[in-house]
N, C-alpha and C positions, 0 to 999 in steps of 0.2 A: 358263588364265590363269596367268602366272608371278607368283609372290609372293616378295617380298624378306623373308627371315626376320627381318632387323633391323627392318623396317617393322612386321611383324606383332608382334614383341616390344614395340616402342615403343607400339603401339596397346593391347596387353594391359596394359602398365604404366599408360597413360593411363586406360583404362577402370577399372582397379582404384582409381586415385587418385580419380577422380570418385565412385565408389561409396563409398569410405571417407569422403569429405567430404560425403556425403548428396546429391550431385548426380546423382540416379538417372536423370533423363531424358538427361543428357549421357552417362552411363555406358551407357545403353541404345543410344544412337546409335553409340557405339564398338563395342559388342558386336554390333550388327546389321551393321556394316561388316566386322567380323572374321568373322562367320558367312558372309558372301559370299566372303571371301578363303579361308576354311578350312572349307568346308561339311561336311567329313567328320571334323573334329576333335572328339572327344567333350567335351574340356574347354571348347572355345569354345562349344559348344552348351549345356553345363551353365551356364556363366557367362551366356549369353544367357537361359536359363531364370530364373536368379537376377534378372537385370535386369528381365525381364518381371514377375516376382513383386513386386519392389520398387516397380514402377510400376503395380501392381494390374491387370495384363493377364494374368489367370489362365489363360484358355484357351490363349493363346499360350505362357505359361510351361509349362503341362502338355505341350503339343506339343513344345516344344524339349527339355524334360527327357526325355521318352520317346525322342526321337531320339538324345539324348546316350547314353542307356542302350543303345539298339539298336546304337550305334556303338562301344560298349565301355566307357562310364563304369561303374565298378563299386564305387565307395566308398559303398555303400548305408547304412552306419552314419552317415557324415557327411551324406548326403542327408536322412536322417530327423531330423537335429538342426541343420542349417545355418540360422542365423537369417535369411539372405536368402530362404529358401524357406518361412519360417514361415506367411506369409499364404496361400501356395499349399496347404500341407498342411491348412489349415483350410477350404479352398474345395471346393465340389462337383466342380470340374474334376479335383482330385487323386484323389478317390474313383473317378472314371471311369477313370483310368489306373493305379490301384493294381494291379488284377489283371494288367495288361500288364507292369508293372514286376516283379511277382513271377515271372511267366512267364519274362521275360528273365533275371532274377536266377538262376533255377534252371538255365538253360542256361549261365550264366557259372560257377557254382560246381560 
């Protein structure tokens, strides 16, 4: 599938705007669309994980976050304090992926 970088960038701005305004379901729709357009982009998947966490879809958030890390997301310091992921970090789903995150982190560093 060919993707227009300007279209992708516009969607990213739109998704961020929705999230900043507390419109988490709308932001999630945008992030899901972006994840279909850019399935191997770690930032897109990280943002998708944030949207899932903000909408209390913790299992999906954990899965998207793990995929983001596997694809190269490496700002673990931010991941552990990002307010968008706060509910996920307190959820049992996060405990399940923590060992996998550590394993990937070790490979990255």
